[in-house]
ZADOKOL-531508 format. One record per residue (C-alpha): x, y, z; residue number from 1; residue in one letter. Coordinates in steps of 0.25 Angstrom, whole numbers, plus 2048, in hexadecimal, padded with zeros to 3 digits. Layout:
! ZADOKOL-531508
<node><east>X</east><north>Y</north><up>Z</up><num>NUM</num><residu>A</residu></node>
...
END
This chain:
! ZADOKOL-531508
<node><east>E5B</east><north>430</north><up>B66</up><num>1</num><residu>M</residu></node>
<node><east>E63</east><north>431</north><up>B59</up><num>2</num><residu>K</residu></node>
<node><east>E6E</east><north>43B</north><up>B58</up><num>3</num><residu>L</residu></node>
<node><east>E67</east><north>441</north><up>B4B</up><num>4</num><residu>I</residu></node>
<node><east>E5A</east><north>443</north><up>B53</up><num>5</num><residu>T</residu></node>
<node><east>E61</east><north>44A</north><up>B5E</up><num>6</num><residu>K</residu></node>
<node><east>E68</east><north>453</north><up>B53</up><num>7</num><residu>L</residu></node>
<node><east>E5B</east><north>457</north><up>B4D</up><num>8</num><residu>W</residu></node>
<node><east>E54</east><north>459</north><up>B5A</up><num>9</num><residu>I</residu></node>
<node><east>E60</east><north>463</north><up>B5E</up><num>10</num><residu>G</residu></node>
<node><east>E5E</east><north>46A</north><up>B50</up><num>11</num><residu>I</residu></node>
<node><east>E4F</east><north>46B</north><up>B53</up><num>12</num><residu>A</residu></node>
<node><east>E52</east><north>471</north><up>B60</up><num>13</num><residu>V</residu></node>
<node><east>E5C</east><north>47B</north><up>B5A</up><num>14</num><residu>L</residu></node>
<node><east>E52</east><north>47F</north><up>B4F</up><num>15</num><residu>I</residu></node>
<node><east>E47</east><north>482</north><up>B5A</up><num>16</num><residu>V</residu></node>
<node><east>E51</east><north>48A</north><up>B62</up><num>17</num><residu>L</residu></node>
<node><east>E56</east><north>492</north><up>B56</up><num>18</num><residu>S</residu></node>
<node><east>E4C</east><north>49E</north><up>B59</up><num>19</num><residu>P</residu></node>
<node><east>E54</east><north>4A0</north><up>B66</up><num>20</num><residu>L</residu></node>
<node><east>E5E</east><north>4A8</north><up>B5D</up><num>21</num><residu>G</residu></node>
<node><east>E53</east><north>4B1</north><up>B5A</up><num>22</num><residu>L</residu></node>
<node><east>E4B</east><north>4B2</north><up>B67</up><num>23</num><residu>I</residu></node>
<node><east>E56</east><north>4B3</north><up>B71</up><num>24</num><residu>L</residu></node>
<node><east>E5D</east><north>4C0</north><up>B6A</up><num>25</num><residu>P</residu></node>
<node><east>E4F</east><north>4C6</north><up>B69</up><num>26</num><residu>E</residu></node>
<node><east>E4C</east><north>4C3</north><up>B78</up><num>27</num><residu>H</residu></node>
<node><east>E59</east><north>4C9</north><up>B7D</up><num>28</num><residu>F</residu></node>
<node><east>E59</east><north>4D4</north><up>B73</up><num>29</num><residu>K</residu></node>
<node><east>E66</east><north>4CF</north><up>B6E</up><num>30</num><residu>A</residu></node>
<node><east>E65</east><north>4D2</north><up>B5F</up><num>31</num><residu>G</residu></node>
<node><east>E6B</east><north>4C8</north><up>B55</up><num>32</num><residu>S</residu></node>
<node><east>E71</east><north>4BB</north><up>B59</up><num>33</num><residu>A</residu></node>
<node><east>E80</east><north>4BC</north><up>B5B</up><num>34</num><residu>W</residu></node>
<node><east>E87</east><north>4BB</north><up>B4E</up><num>35</num><residu>G</residu></node>
<node><east>E7B</east><north>4BC</north><up>B45</up><num>36</num><residu>E</residu></node>
<node><east>E7D</east><north>4CB</north><up>B42</up><num>37</num><residu>W</residu></node>
<node><east>E7B</east><north>4D1</north><up>B35</up><num>38</num><residu>S</residu></node>
<node><east>E85</east><north>4DC</north><up>B30</up><num>39</num><residu>S</residu></node>
<node><east>E7B</east><north>4E7</north><up>B34</up><num>40</num><residu>D</residu></node>
<node><east>E7B</east><north>4E1</north><up>B42</up><num>41</num><residu>E</residu></node>
<node><east>E8A</east><north>4DF</north><up>B43</up><num>42</num><residu>M</residu></node>
<node><east>E8B</east><north>4EE</north><up>B3F</up><num>43</num><residu>Q</residu></node>
<node><east>E82</east><north>4F2</north><up>B4B</up><num>44</num><residu>K</residu></node>
<node><east>E89</east><north>4E8</north><up>B55</up><num>45</num><residu>L</residu></node>
<node><east>E98</east><north>4EB</north><up>B52</up><num>46</num><residu>V</residu></node>
<node><east>E97</east><north>4F8</north><up>B4A</up><num>47</num><residu>G</residu></node>
<node><east>E9D</east><north>4F3</north><up>B3D</up><num>48</num><residu>Y</residu></node>
<node><east>E9B</east><north>4E7</north><up>B33</up><num>49</num><residu>I</residu></node>
<node><east>EA7</east><north>4DE</north><up>B33</up><num>50</num><residu>P</residu></node>
<node><east>EAD</east><north>4DD</north><up>B25</up><num>51</num><residu>Q</residu></node>
<node><east>EAB</east><north>4CE</north><up>B23</up><num>52</num><residu>G</residu></node>
<node><east>E9C</east><north>4CF</north><up>B27</up><num>53</num><residu>L</residu></node>
<node><east>E9A</east><north>4DB</north><up>B1E</up><num>54</num><residu>K</residu></node>
<node><east>EA0</east><north>4D3</north><up>B12</up><num>55</num><residu>K</residu></node>
<node><east>E99</east><north>4C6</north><up>B15</up><num>56</num><residu>L</residu></node>
<node><east>E8B</east><north>4CB</north><up>B19</up><num>57</num><residu>S</residu></node>
<node><east>E87</east><north>4CD</north><up>B0A</up><num>58</num><residu>S</residu></node>
<node><east>E8C</east><north>4C0</north><up>B06</up><num>59</num><residu>L</residu></node>
<node><east>E82</east><north>4B7</north><up>B0E</up><num>60</num><residu>W</residu></node>
<node><east>E74</east><north>4B9</north><up>B11</up><num>61</num><residu>S</residu></node>
<node><east>E6C</east><north>4AE</north><up>B19</up><num>62</num><residu>A</residu></node>
<node><east>E61</east><north>4A6</north><up>B13</up><num>63</num><residu>P</residu></node>
<node><east>E58</east><north>4A9</north><up>B1F</up><num>64</num><residu>I</residu></node>
<node><east>E5E</east><north>4B6</north><up>B25</up><num>65</num><residu>P</residu></node>
<node><east>E5C</east><north>4B8</north><up>B34</up><num>66</num><residu>D</residu></node>
<node><east>E56</east><north>4AA</north><up>B34</up><num>67</num><residu>Y</residu></node>
<node><east>E48</east><north>4B0</north><up>B30</up><num>68</num><residu>A</residu></node>
<node><east>E40</east><north>4AF</north><up>B23</up><num>69</num><residu>F</residu></node>
<node><east>E3F</east><north>4BC</north><up>B1B</up><num>70</num><residu>K</residu></node>
<node><east>E35</east><north>4C5</north><up>B21</up><num>71</num><residu>G</residu></node>
<node><east>E34</east><north>4BE</north><up>B2E</up><num>72</num><residu>W</residu></node>
<node><east>E3E</east><north>4C7</north><up>B36</up><num>73</num><residu>E</residu></node>
<node><east>E33</east><north>4D0</north><up>B3B</up><num>74</num><residu>E</residu></node>
<node><east>E28</east><north>4C5</north><up>B3E</up><num>75</num><residu>K</residu></node>
<node><east>E2D</east><north>4C3</north><up>B4C</up><num>76</num><residu>G</residu></node>
<node><east>E33</east><north>4B9</north><up>B55</up><num>77</num><residu>L</residu></node>
<node><east>E2A</east><north>4AD</north><up>B52</up><num>78</num><residu>P</residu></node>
<node><east>E2C</east><north>4AE</north><up>B43</up><num>79</num><residu>H</residu></node>
<node><east>E3B</east><north>4B0</north><up>B45</up><num>80</num><residu>L</residu></node>
<node><east>E3C</east><north>4A4</north><up>B4E</up><num>81</num><residu>S</residu></node>
<node><east>E35</east><north>49B</north><up>B44</up><num>82</num><residu>F</residu></node>
<node><east>E3F</east><north>4A1</north><up>B39</up><num>83</num><residu>A</residu></node>
<node><east>E4B</east><north>49D</north><up>B42</up><num>84</num><residu>Y</residu></node>
<node><east>E45</east><north>48F</north><up>B43</up><num>85</num><residu>V</residu></node>
<node><east>E43</east><north>48E</north><up>B34</up><num>86</num><residu>M</residu></node>
<node><east>E51</east><north>493</north><up>B32</up><num>87</num><residu>S</residu></node>
<node><east>E57</east><north>489</north><up>B3B</up><num>88</num><residu>A</residu></node>
<node><east>E4F</east><north>47E</north><up>B34</up><num>89</num><residu>V</residu></node>
<node><east>E53</east><north>482</north><up>B26</up><num>90</num><residu>I</residu></node>
<node><east>E61</east><north>483</north><up>B2A</up><num>91</num><residu>G</residu></node>
<node><east>E62</east><north>475</north><up>B30</up><num>92</num><residu>I</residu></node>
<node><east>E5B</east><north>46F</north><up>B24</up><num>93</num><residu>V</residu></node>
<node><east>E65</east><north>476</north><up>B1A</up><num>94</num><residu>I</residu></node>
<node><east>E70</east><north>471</north><up>B23</up><num>95</num><residu>A</residu></node>
<node><east>E6B</east><north>463</north><up>B24</up><num>96</num><residu>V</residu></node>
<node><east>E69</east><north>462</north><up>B15</up><num>97</num><residu>V</residu></node>
<node><east>E77</east><north>467</north><up>B12</up><num>98</num><residu>V</residu></node>
<node><east>E7D</east><north>45D</north><up>B1B</up><num>99</num><residu>V</residu></node>
<node><east>E75</east><north>452</north><up>B15</up><num>100</num><residu>L</residu></node>
<node><east>E79</east><north>456</north><up>B07</up><num>101</num><residu>I</residu></node>
<node><east>E88</east><north>457</north><up>B0B</up><num>102</num><residu>I</residu></node>
<node><east>E87</east><north>449</north><up>B12</up><num>103</num><residu>G</residu></node>
<node><east>E81</east><north>443</north><up>B06</up><num>104</num><residu>K</residu></node>
<node><east>E8C</east><north>448</north><up>AFD</up><num>105</num><residu>I</residu></node>
<node><east>E97</east><north>444</north><up>B07</up><num>106</num><residu>L</residu></node>
<node><east>E91</east><north>436</north><up>B08</up><num>107</num><residu>I</residu></node>
<node><east>E91</east><north>435</north><up>AF9</up><num>108</num><residu>K</residu></node>
<node><east>E9F</east><north>439</north><up>AF8</up><num>109</num><residu>K</residu></node>
<node><east>EA3</east><north>42E</north><up>B03</up><num>110</num><residu>G</residu></node>
<node><east>E9D</east><north>423</north><up>AFB</up><num>111</num><residu>K</residu></node>
END
């Protein structure tokens, strides 16, 4: 089996497993995944919002917040799991396209 085939199989397995980040915290009543806290959640956890987080939180908003499509947050675990998988696929497609474009630019510069 070619190395690239093994790579794509590994990526596919990770895509399928991506809802575990949603299912396991839900199952164990753990709240949000570690490090994925909003400024409001940080306020609840530690009692204040770090100054750098407060300053940067308004600078960037995710294209697919909480890995779910708009209005899907209340639709339940099956819909959110599907949204996690789709978010993973979209992210991987974007990353692959960017890497291919950069590769083509670097190959042209090398000639």
